[in-house]
PyMOL Python script that loads the backbone (N, CA, C, O; Angstrom):
from pymol import cmd

cmd.read_pdbstr("""\
ATOM      1  N   MET A   1       0.854  -1.180   0.000  1.00  0.00           N
ATOM      2  CA  MET A   1       0.000   0.000   0.000  1.00  0.00           C
ATOM      3  C   MET A   1       0.895   1.235   0.000  1.00  0.00           C
ATOM      4  O   MET A   1       1.518   1.538   1.017  1.00  0.00           O
ATOM      5  N   GLY A   2       0.971   1.953  -1.117  1.00  0.00           N
ATOM      6  CA  GLY A   2       1.844   3.105  -1.239  1.00  0.00           C
ATOM      7  C   GLY A   2       1.187   4.395  -0.776  1.00  0.00           C
ATOM      8  O   GLY A   2      -0.037   4.503  -0.695  1.00  0.00           O
ATOM      9  N   ILE A   3       2.013   5.343  -0.484  1.00  0.00           N
ATOM     10  CA  ILE A   3       1.543   6.674  -0.098  1.00  0.00           C
ATOM     11  C   ILE A   3       1.963   7.643  -1.192  1.00  0.00           C
ATOM     12  O   ILE A   3       3.104   7.616  -1.652  1.00  0.00           O
ATOM     13  N   GLU A   4       1.049   8.484  -1.599  1.00  0.00           N
ATOM     14  CA  GLU A   4       1.310   9.517  -2.595  1.00  0.00           C
ATOM     15  C   GLU A   4       1.283  10.876  -1.907  1.00  0.00           C
ATOM     16  O   GLU A   4       0.764  11.010  -0.799  1.00  0.00           O
ATOM     17  N   ALA A   5       1.841  11.871  -2.565  1.00  0.00           N
ATOM     18  CA  ALA A   5       1.804  13.241  -2.059  1.00  0.00           C
ATOM     19  C   ALA A   5       1.277  14.146  -3.156  1.00  0.00           C
ATOM     20  O   ALA A   5       1.511  13.912  -4.341  1.00  0.00           O
ATOM     21  N   MET A   6       0.569  15.172  -2.749  1.00  0.00           N
ATOM     22  CA  MET A   6       0.048  16.154  -3.700  1.00  0.00           C
ATOM     23  C   MET A   6       0.068  17.522  -3.042  1.00  0.00           C
ATOM     24  O   MET A   6       0.129  17.643  -1.819  1.00  0.00           O
ATOM     25  N   THR A   7       0.017  18.543  -3.877  1.00  0.00           N
ATOM     26  CA  THR A   7      -0.020  19.917  -3.396  1.00  0.00           C
ATOM     27  C   THR A   7      -1.251  20.600  -3.958  1.00  0.00           C
ATOM     28  O   THR A   7      -1.562  20.492  -5.145  1.00  0.00           O
ATOM     29  N   ILE A   8      -1.944  21.306  -3.080  1.00  0.00           N
ATOM     30  CA  ILE A   8      -3.081  22.123  -3.496  1.00  0.00           C
ATOM     31  C   ILE A   8      -2.675  23.577  -3.349  1.00  0.00           C
ATOM     32  O   ILE A   8      -2.146  23.985  -2.315  1.00  0.00           O
ATOM     33  N   TYR A   9      -2.926  24.348  -4.384  1.00  0.00           N
ATOM     34  CA  TYR A   9      -2.687  25.792  -4.358  1.00  0.00           C
ATOM     35  C   TYR A   9      -4.036  26.476  -4.169  1.00  0.00           C
ATOM     36  O   TYR A   9      -4.947  26.306  -4.980  1.00  0.00           O
ATOM     37  N   ILE A  10      -4.155  27.246  -3.098  1.00  0.00           N
ATOM     38  CA  ILE A  10      -5.376  28.002  -2.826  1.00  0.00           C
ATOM     39  C   ILE A  10      -5.190  29.383  -3.446  1.00  0.00           C
ATOM     40  O   ILE A  10      -4.256  30.108  -3.106  1.00  0.00           O
ATOM     41  N   ASP A  11      -6.085  29.732  -4.353  1.00  0.00           N
ATOM     42  CA  ASP A  11      -5.935  30.944  -5.152  1.00  0.00           C
ATOM     43  C   ASP A  11      -6.258  32.240  -4.413  1.00  0.00           C
ATOM     44  O   ASP A  11      -6.185  33.320  -4.999  1.00  0.00           O
ATOM     45  N   GLU A  12      -6.608  32.144  -3.154  1.00  0.00           N
ATOM     46  CA  GLU A  12      -6.947  33.347  -2.408  1.00  0.00           C
ATOM     47  C   GLU A  12      -6.240  33.345  -1.062  1.00  0.00           C
ATOM     48  O   GLU A  12      -5.787  32.308  -0.578  1.00  0.00           O
ATOM     49  N   SER A  13      -6.158  34.501  -0.485  1.00  0.00           N
ATOM     50  CA  SER A  13      -5.527  34.637   0.819  1.00  0.00           C
ATOM     51  C   SER A  13      -6.567  34.331   1.900  1.00  0.00           C
ATOM     52  O   SER A  13      -7.643  34.927   1.932  1.00  0.00           O
ATOM     53  N   ILE A  14      -6.223  33.393   2.778  1.00  0.00           N
ATOM     54  CA  ILE A  14      -7.139  33.063   3.866  1.00  0.00           C
ATOM     55  C   ILE A  14      -6.382  33.086   5.193  1.00  0.00           C
ATOM     56  O   ILE A  14      -5.169  32.882   5.233  1.00  0.00           O
ATOM     57  N   ALA A  15      -7.107  33.334   6.259  1.00  0.00           N
ATOM     58  CA  ALA A  15      -6.507  33.434   7.593  1.00  0.00           C
ATOM     59  C   ALA A  15      -6.011  32.075   8.073  1.00  0.00           C
ATOM     60  O   ALA A  15      -6.488  31.030   7.633  1.00  0.00           O
ATOM     61  N   ARG A  16      -5.068  32.113   8.960  1.00  0.00           N
ATOM     62  CA  ARG A  16      -4.459  30.896   9.509  1.00  0.00           C
ATOM     63  C   ARG A  16      -5.503  29.975  10.128  1.00  0.00           C
ATOM     64  O   ARG A  16      -5.454  28.763   9.917  1.00  0.00           O
ATOM     65  N   ASP A  17      -6.442  30.526  10.885  1.00  0.00           N
ATOM     66  CA  ASP A  17      -7.472  29.700  11.519  1.00  0.00           C
ATOM     67  C   ASP A  17      -8.306  28.958  10.484  1.00  0.00           C
ATOM     68  O   ASP A  17      -8.659  27.797  10.688  1.00  0.00           O
ATOM     69  N   ARG A  18      -8.618  29.612   9.389  1.00  0.00           N
ATOM     70  CA  ARG A  18      -9.395  28.951   8.338  1.00  0.00           C
ATOM     71  C   ARG A  18      -8.578  27.858   7.666  1.00  0.00           C
ATOM     72  O   ARG A  18      -9.111  26.797   7.342  1.00  0.00           O
ATOM     73  N   ARG A  19      -7.290  28.105   7.453  1.00  0.00           N
ATOM     74  CA  ARG A  19      -6.420  27.066   6.888  1.00  0.00           C
ATOM     75  C   ARG A  19      -6.376  25.852   7.801  1.00  0.00           C
ATOM     76  O   ARG A  19      -6.402  24.714   7.333  1.00  0.00           O
ATOM     77  N   LYS A  20      -6.311  26.097   9.111  1.00  0.00           N
ATOM     78  CA  LYS A  20      -6.287  24.999  10.070  1.00  0.00           C
ATOM     79  C   LYS A  20      -7.583  24.195  10.012  1.00  0.00           C
ATOM     80  O   LYS A  20      -7.552  22.966  10.077  1.00  0.00           O
ATOM     81  N   ARG A  21      -8.715  24.877   9.892  1.00  0.00           N
ATOM     82  CA  ARG A  21     -10.005  24.177   9.802  1.00  0.00           C
ATOM     83  C   ARG A  21     -10.057  23.311   8.543  1.00  0.00           C
ATOM     84  O   ARG A  21     -10.520  22.171   8.582  1.00  0.00           O
ATOM     85  N   ILE A  22      -9.581  23.860   7.438  1.00  0.00           N
ATOM     86  CA  ILE A  22      -9.567  23.092   6.188  1.00  0.00           C
ATOM     87  C   ILE A  22      -8.631  21.896   6.310  1.00  0.00           C
ATOM     88  O   ILE A  22      -8.965  20.801   5.857  1.00  0.00           O
ATOM     89  N   ALA A  23      -7.470  22.090   6.912  1.00  0.00           N
ATOM     90  CA  ALA A  23      -6.529  20.986   7.112  1.00  0.00           C
ATOM     91  C   ALA A  23      -7.166  19.893   7.977  1.00  0.00           C
ATOM     92  O   ALA A  23      -6.970  18.707   7.712  1.00  0.00           O
ATOM     93  N   ASN A  24      -7.917  20.276   8.998  1.00  0.00           N
ATOM     94  CA  ASN A  24      -8.585  19.287   9.846  1.00  0.00           C
ATOM     95  C   ASN A  24      -9.665  18.535   9.075  1.00  0.00           C
ATOM     96  O   ASN A  24      -9.835  17.330   9.259  1.00  0.00           O
ATOM     97  N   LEU A  25     -10.399  19.241   8.209  1.00  0.00           N
ATOM     98  CA  LEU A  25     -11.389  18.567   7.359  1.00  0.00           C
ATOM     99  C   LEU A  25     -10.698  17.562   6.444  1.00  0.00           C
ATOM    100  O   LEU A  25     -11.201  16.461   6.220  1.00  0.00           O
ATOM    101  N   MET A  26      -9.553  17.949   5.927  1.00  0.00           N
ATOM    102  CA  MET A  26      -8.795  17.074   5.038  1.00  0.00           C
ATOM    103  C   MET A  26      -8.316  15.836   5.805  1.00  0.00           C
ATOM    104  O   MET A  26      -8.420  14.715   5.307  1.00  0.00           O
ATOM    105  N   ARG A  27      -7.794  16.046   7.014  1.00  0.00           N
ATOM    106  CA  ARG A  27      -7.304  14.918   7.822  1.00  0.00           C
ATOM    107  C   ARG A  27      -8.414  13.925   8.154  1.00  0.00           C
ATOM    108  O   ARG A  27      -8.148  12.740   8.354  1.00  0.00           O
ATOM    109  N   ALA A  28      -9.635  14.397   8.212  1.00  0.00           N
ATOM    110  CA  ALA A  28     -10.767  13.531   8.543  1.00  0.00           C
ATOM    111  C   ALA A  28     -11.175  12.634   7.373  1.00  0.00           C
ATOM    112  O   ALA A  28     -11.927  11.678   7.560  1.00  0.00           O
ATOM    113  N   ARG A  29     -10.688  12.933   6.178  1.00  0.00           N
ATOM    114  CA  ARG A  29     -11.032  12.128   4.994  1.00  0.00           C
ATOM    115  C   ARG A  29     -10.319  10.789   5.035  1.00  0.00           C
ATOM    116  O   ARG A  29      -9.161  10.696   5.441  1.00  0.00           O
ATOM    117  N   LYS A  30     -11.016   9.773   4.614  1.00  0.00           N
ATOM    118  CA  LYS A  30     -10.439   8.430   4.536  1.00  0.00           C
ATOM    119  C   LYS A  30      -9.246   8.447   3.578  1.00  0.00           C
ATOM    120  O   LYS A  30      -9.325   8.993   2.478  1.00  0.00           O
ATOM    121  N   GLY A  31      -8.159   7.849   4.008  1.00  0.00           N
ATOM    122  CA  GLY A  31      -6.974   7.739   3.167  1.00  0.00           C
ATOM    123  C   GLY A  31      -5.946   8.823   3.377  1.00  0.00           C
ATOM    124  O   GLY A  31      -4.806   8.668   2.939  1.00  0.00           O
ATOM    125  N   VAL A  32      -6.301   9.921   4.032  1.00  0.00           N
ATOM    126  CA  VAL A  32      -5.341  11.011   4.249  1.00  0.00           C
ATOM    127  C   VAL A  32      -4.443  10.655   5.422  1.00  0.00           C
ATOM    128  O   VAL A  32      -4.917  10.349   6.516  1.00  0.00           O
ATOM    129  N   ARG A  33      -3.145  10.698   5.180  1.00  0.00           N
ATOM    130  CA  ARG A  33      -2.159  10.362   6.209  1.00  0.00           C
ATOM    131  C   ARG A  33      -1.603  11.606   6.914  1.00  0.00           C
ATOM    132  O   ARG A  33      -1.347  11.580   8.118  1.00  0.00           O
ATOM    133  N   ALA A  34      -1.419  12.687   6.160  1.00  0.00           N
ATOM    134  CA  ALA A  34      -0.839  13.898   6.743  1.00  0.00           C
ATOM    135  C   ALA A  34      -1.217  15.102   5.892  1.00  0.00           C
ATOM    136  O   ALA A  34      -1.385  15.005   4.677  1.00  0.00           O
ATOM    137  N   VAL A  35      -1.346  16.245   6.571  1.00  0.00           N
ATOM    138  CA  VAL A  35      -1.607  17.516   5.890  1.00  0.00           C
ATOM    139  C   VAL A  35      -0.664  18.545   6.498  1.00  0.00           C
ATOM    140  O   VAL A  35      -0.578  18.681   7.718  1.00  0.00           O
ATOM    141  N   VAL A  36       0.038  19.262   5.638  1.00  0.00           N
ATOM    142  CA  VAL A  36       0.984  20.274   6.097  1.00  0.00           C
ATOM    143  C   VAL A  36       0.663  21.588   5.406  1.00  0.00           C
ATOM    144  O   VAL A  36       0.437  21.630   4.197  1.00  0.00           O
ATOM    145  N   HIS A  37       0.645  22.663   6.193  1.00  0.00           N
ATOM    146  CA  HIS A  37       0.521  24.008   5.630  1.00  0.00           C
ATOM    147  C   HIS A  37       1.402  24.929   6.459  1.00  0.00           C
ATOM    148  O   HIS A  37       1.492  24.786   7.679  1.00  0.00           O
ATOM    149  N   TYR A  38       2.036  25.855   5.803  1.00  0.00           N
ATOM    150  CA  TYR A  38       3.008  26.732   6.448  1.00  0.00           C
ATOM    151  C   TYR A  38       2.543  28.178   6.391  1.00  0.00           C
ATOM    152  O   TYR A  38       1.981  28.619   5.389  1.00  0.00           O
ATOM    153  N   ASP A  39       2.779  28.908   7.465  1.00  0.00           N
ATOM    154  CA  ASP A  39       2.433  30.329   7.489  1.00  0.00           C
ATOM    155  C   ASP A  39       3.229  31.108   6.447  1.00  0.00           C
ATOM    156  O   ASP A  39       2.749  32.113   5.923  1.00  0.00           O
ATOM    157  N   GLU A  40       4.451  30.645   6.144  1.00  0.00           N
ATOM    158  CA  GLU A  40       5.303  31.346   5.182  1.00  0.00           C
ATOM    159  C   GLU A  40       4.771  31.214   3.753  1.00  0.00           C
ATOM    160  O   GLU A  40       5.043  32.072   2.913  1.00  0.00           O
ATOM    161  N   LYS A  41       4.024  30.163   3.474  1.00  0.00           N
ATOM    162  CA  LYS A  41       3.447  29.933   2.143  1.00  0.00           C
ATOM    163  C   LYS A  41       1.984  29.542   2.327  1.00  0.00           C
ATOM    164  O   LYS A  41       1.612  28.388   2.113  1.00  0.00           O
ATOM    165  N   PRO A  42       1.158  30.505   2.725  1.00  0.00           N
ATOM    166  CA  PRO A  42      -0.226  30.187   3.100  1.00  0.00           C
ATOM    167  C   PRO A  42      -1.098  29.662   1.965  1.00  0.00           C
ATOM    168  O   PRO A  42      -2.162  29.099   2.223  1.00  0.00           O
ATOM    169  N   GLN A  43      -0.675  29.833   0.721  1.00  0.00           N
ATOM    170  CA  GLN A  43      -1.481  29.347  -0.405  1.00  0.00           C
ATOM    171  C   GLN A  43      -1.312  27.847  -0.641  1.00  0.00           C
ATOM    172  O   GLN A  43      -2.114  27.241  -1.351  1.00  0.00           O
ATOM    173  N   LEU A  44      -0.279  27.244  -0.053  1.00  0.00           N
ATOM    174  CA  LEU A  44       0.032  25.847  -0.338  1.00  0.00           C
ATOM    175  C   LEU A  44      -0.408  24.917   0.783  1.00  0.00           C
ATOM    176  O   LEU A  44      -0.243  25.226   1.963  1.00  0.00           O
ATOM    177  N   MET A  45      -0.964  23.787   0.405  1.00  0.00           N
ATOM    178  CA  MET A  45      -1.311  22.730   1.340  1.00  0.00           C
ATOM    179  C   MET A  45      -0.772  21.427   0.763  1.00  0.00           C
ATOM    180  O   MET A  45      -1.132  21.034  -0.346  1.00  0.00           O
ATOM    181  N   LEU A  46       0.093  20.759   1.523  1.00  0.00           N
ATOM    182  CA  LEU A  46       0.697  19.500   1.096  1.00  0.00           C
ATOM    183  C   LEU A  46      -0.052  18.358   1.776  1.00  0.00           C
ATOM    184  O   LEU A  46      -0.301  18.400   2.981  1.00  0.00           O
ATOM    185  N   ILE A  47      -0.406  17.345   1.001  1.00  0.00           N
ATOM    186  CA  ILE A  47      -1.202  16.251   1.517  1.00  0.00           C
ATOM    187  C   ILE A  47      -0.556  14.922   1.149  1.00  0.00           C
ATOM    188  O   ILE A  47      -0.210  14.694  -0.010  1.00  0.00           O
ATOM    189  N   GLU A  48      -0.396  14.049   2.131  1.00  0.00           N
ATOM    190  CA  GLU A  48       0.018  12.668   1.895  1.00  0.00           C
ATOM    191  C   GLU A  48      -1.217  11.808   2.042  1.00  0.00           C
ATOM    192  O   GLU A  48      -1.971  11.950   3.006  1.00  0.00           O
ATOM    193  N   TYR A  49      -1.428  10.911   1.082  1.00  0.00           N
ATOM    194  CA  TYR A  49      -2.659  10.121   1.090  1.00  0.00           C
ATOM    195  C   TYR A  49      -2.420   8.749   0.469  1.00  0.00           C
ATOM    196  O   TYR A  49      -1.443   8.533  -0.250  1.00  0.00           O
ATOM    197  N   ASN A  50      -3.318   7.848   0.758  1.00  0.00           N
ATOM    198  CA  ASN A  50      -3.303   6.517   0.183  1.00  0.00           C
ATOM    199  C   ASN A  50      -4.126   6.570  -1.102  1.00  0.00           C
ATOM    200  O   ASN A  50      -5.332   6.807  -1.040  1.00  0.00           O
ATOM    201  N   PRO A  51      -3.510   6.356  -2.262  1.00  0.00           N
ATOM    202  CA  PRO A  51      -4.243   6.478  -3.525  1.00  0.00           C
ATOM    203  C   PRO A  51      -5.295   5.382  -3.733  1.00  0.00           C
ATOM    204  O   PRO A  51      -6.115   5.479  -4.645  1.00  0.00           O
ATOM    205  N   TYR A  52      -5.275   4.364  -2.908  1.00  0.00           N
ATOM    206  CA  TYR A  52      -6.297   3.321  -2.990  1.00  0.00           C
ATOM    207  C   TYR A  52      -7.547   3.705  -2.202  1.00  0.00           C
ATOM    208  O   TYR A  52      -8.592   3.069  -2.341  1.00  0.00           O
ATOM    209  N   ALA A  53      -7.437   4.752  -1.370  1.00  0.00           N
ATOM    210  CA  ALA A  53      -8.564   5.172  -0.542  1.00  0.00           C
ATOM    211  C   ALA A  53      -9.104   6.555  -0.920  1.00  0.00           C
ATOM    212  O   ALA A  53     -10.229   6.894  -0.551  1.00  0.00           O
ATOM    213  N   ALA A  54      -8.328   7.351  -1.643  1.00  0.00           N
ATOM    214  CA  ALA A  54      -8.750   8.711  -2.009  1.00  0.00           C
ATOM    215  C   ALA A  54      -8.064   9.110  -3.310  1.00  0.00           C
ATOM    216  O   ALA A  54      -6.985   8.617  -3.638  1.00  0.00           O
ATOM    217  N   THR A  55      -8.704  10.005  -4.034  1.00  0.00           N
ATOM    218  CA  THR A  55      -8.100  10.537  -5.258  1.00  0.00           C
ATOM    219  C   THR A  55      -7.758  12.008  -5.047  1.00  0.00           C
ATOM    220  O   THR A  55      -8.343  12.661  -4.182  1.00  0.00           O
ATOM    221  N   PRO A  56      -6.815  12.536  -5.830  1.00  0.00           N
ATOM    222  CA  PRO A  56      -6.497  13.950  -5.719  1.00  0.00           C
ATOM    223  C   PRO A  56      -7.725  14.843  -5.920  1.00  0.00           C
ATOM    224  O   PRO A  56      -7.885  15.853  -5.234  1.00  0.00           O
ATOM    225  N   HIS A  57      -8.573  14.472  -6.848  1.00  0.00           N
ATOM    226  CA  HIS A  57      -9.742  15.314  -7.126  1.00  0.00           C
ATOM    227  C   HIS A  57     -10.737  15.305  -5.974  1.00  0.00           C
ATOM    228  O   HIS A  57     -11.372  16.324  -5.700  1.00  0.00           O
ATOM    229  N   GLU A  58     -10.883  14.175  -5.298  1.00  0.00           N
ATOM    230  CA  GLU A  58     -11.745  14.121  -4.113  1.00  0.00           C
ATOM    231  C   GLU A  58     -11.201  15.030  -3.018  1.00  0.00           C
ATOM    232  O   GLU A  58     -11.965  15.703  -2.326  1.00  0.00           O
ATOM    233  N   LEU A  59      -9.888  15.047  -2.865  1.00  0.00           N
ATOM    234  CA  LEU A  59      -9.283  15.881  -1.832  1.00  0.00           C
ATOM    235  C   LEU A  59      -9.352  17.354  -2.201  1.00  0.00           C
ATOM    236  O   LEU A  59      -9.543  18.203  -1.331  1.00  0.00           O
ATOM    237  N   LEU A  60      -9.200  17.661  -3.471  1.00  0.00           N
ATOM    238  CA  LEU A  60      -9.366  19.046  -3.914  1.00  0.00           C
ATOM    239  C   LEU A  60     -10.777  19.540  -3.595  1.00  0.00           C
ATOM    240  O   LEU A  60     -10.960  20.700  -3.228  1.00  0.00           O
ATOM    241  N   LEU A  61     -11.758  18.675  -3.732  1.00  0.00           N
ATOM    242  CA  LEU A  61     -13.141  19.055  -3.438  1.00  0.00           C
ATOM    243  C   LEU A  61     -13.330  19.513  -2.002  1.00  0.00           C
ATOM    244  O   LEU A  61     -14.191  20.349  -1.729  1.00  0.00           O
ATOM    245  N   VAL A  62     -12.541  18.980  -1.082  1.00  0.00           N
ATOM    246  CA  VAL A  62     -12.628  19.409   0.317  1.00  0.00           C
ATOM    247  C   VAL A  62     -12.397  20.915   0.404  1.00  0.00           C
ATOM    248  O   VAL A  62     -13.092  21.608   1.147  1.00  0.00           O
ATOM    249  N   VAL A  63     -11.433  21.417  -0.346  1.00  0.00           N
ATOM    250  CA  VAL A  63     -11.131  22.854  -0.348  1.00  0.00           C
ATOM    251  C   VAL A  63     -12.198  23.624  -1.127  1.00  0.00           C
ATOM    252  O   VAL A  63     -12.680  24.658  -0.666  1.00  0.00           O
ATOM    253  N   LEU A  64     -12.559  23.126  -2.292  1.00  0.00           N
ATOM    254  CA  LEU A  64     -13.546  23.825  -3.126  1.00  0.00           C
ATOM    255  C   LEU A  64     -14.894  23.937  -2.422  1.00  0.00           C
ATOM    256  O   LEU A  64     -15.599  24.933  -2.586  1.00  0.00           O
ATOM    257  N   GLU A  65     -15.255  22.924  -1.643  1.00  0.00           N
ATOM    258  CA  GLU A  65     -16.532  22.962  -0.926  1.00  0.00           C
ATOM    259  C   GLU A  65     -16.557  24.015   0.173  1.00  0.00           C
ATOM    260  O   GLU A  65     -17.616  24.299   0.732  1.00  0.00           O
ATOM    261  N   GLN A  66     -15.407  24.596   0.487  1.00  0.00           N
ATOM    262  CA  GLN A  66     -15.339  25.682   1.464  1.00  0.00           C
ATOM    263  C   GLN A  66     -15.518  27.042   0.794  1.00  0.00           C
ATOM    264  O   GLN A  66     -15.347  28.085   1.426  1.00  0.00           O
ATOM    265  N   GLY A  67     -15.862  27.016  -0.489  1.00  0.00           N
ATOM    266  CA  GLY A  67     -16.098  28.262  -1.217  1.00  0.00           C
ATOM    267  C   GLY A  67     -14.832  28.940  -1.693  1.00  0.00           C
ATOM    268  O   GLY A  67     -14.844  30.131  -2.006  1.00  0.00           O
ATOM    269  N   LEU A  68     -13.749  28.202  -1.751  1.00  0.00           N
ATOM    270  CA  LEU A  68     -12.470  28.773  -2.182  1.00  0.00           C
ATOM    271  C   LEU A  68     -12.135  28.331  -3.594  1.00  0.00           C
ATOM    272  O   LEU A  68     -12.608  27.298  -4.069  1.00  0.00           O
ATOM    273  N   ARG A  69     -11.316  29.127  -4.254  1.00  0.00           N
ATOM    274  CA  ARG A  69     -10.757  28.747  -5.545  1.00  0.00           C
ATOM    275  C   ARG A  69      -9.426  28.057  -5.264  1.00  0.00           C
ATOM    276  O   ARG A  69      -8.593  28.582  -4.526  1.00  0.00           O
ATOM    277  N   ALA A  70      -9.229  26.885  -5.853  1.00  0.00           N
ATOM    278  CA  ALA A  70      -8.002  26.131  -5.623  1.00  0.00           C
ATOM    279  C   ALA A  70      -7.739  25.217  -6.800  1.00  0.00           C
ATOM    280  O   ALA A  70      -8.629  24.947  -7.606  1.00  0.00           O
ATOM    281  N   GLU A  71      -6.506  24.743  -6.892  1.00  0.00           N
ATOM    282  CA  GLU A  71      -6.139  23.837  -7.972  1.00  0.00           C
ATOM    283  C   GLU A  71      -5.040  22.897  -7.515  1.00  0.00           C
ATOM    284  O   GLU A  71      -4.291  23.199  -6.587  1.00  0.00           O
ATOM    285  N   LEU A  72      -4.956  21.763  -8.175  1.00  0.00           N
ATOM    286  CA  LEU A  72      -3.887  20.807  -7.922  1.00  0.00           C
ATOM    287  C   LEU A  72      -2.633  21.266  -8.643  1.00  0.00           C
ATOM    288  O   LEU A  72      -2.705  21.787  -9.756  1.00  0.00           O
ATOM    289  N   ILE A  73      -1.491  21.074  -8.016  1.00  0.00           N
ATOM    290  CA  ILE A  73      -0.210  21.426  -8.631  1.00  0.00           C
ATOM    291  C   ILE A  73       0.545  20.139  -8.914  1.00  0.00           C
ATOM    292  O   ILE A  73       0.611  19.242  -8.073  1.00  0.00           O
ATOM    293  N   GLY A  74       1.115  20.062 -10.114  1.00  0.00           N
ATOM    294  CA  GLY A  74       2.001  18.959 -10.448  1.00  0.00           C
ATOM    295  C   GLY A  74       1.314  17.697 -10.930  1.00  0.00           C
ATOM    296  O   GLY A  74       1.945  16.642 -10.979  1.00  0.00           O
ATOM    297  N   LEU A  75       0.046  17.770 -11.287  1.00  0.00           N
ATOM    298  CA  LEU A  75      -0.626  16.574 -11.827  1.00  0.00           C
ATOM    299  C   LEU A  75      -0.804  16.725 -13.303  1.00  0.00           C
ATOM    300  O   LEU A  75      -1.347  15.833 -13.954  1.00  0.00           O
TER     301      LEU A  75
END
""", "prot")
cmd.dss("prot")
cmd.show_as("cartoon", "prot")
cmd.util.cbc("prot")
cmd.orient("prot")
């Protein structure tokens, strides 16, 4: 069972507390192993996930469902 990594770019500036809430929503998804976001690069969210349990597009939807504009990087 392999682990994949992906990066989501959030196209808007959001507060740290909101980023934390989104990261927690992401962590609650089946297959997500880790979520990292840095104050120095608030637009980026790095996600490690099991590709047999979740897809990049499903995880992107977690952000989009919060009313934000975002996109996958590197796919």
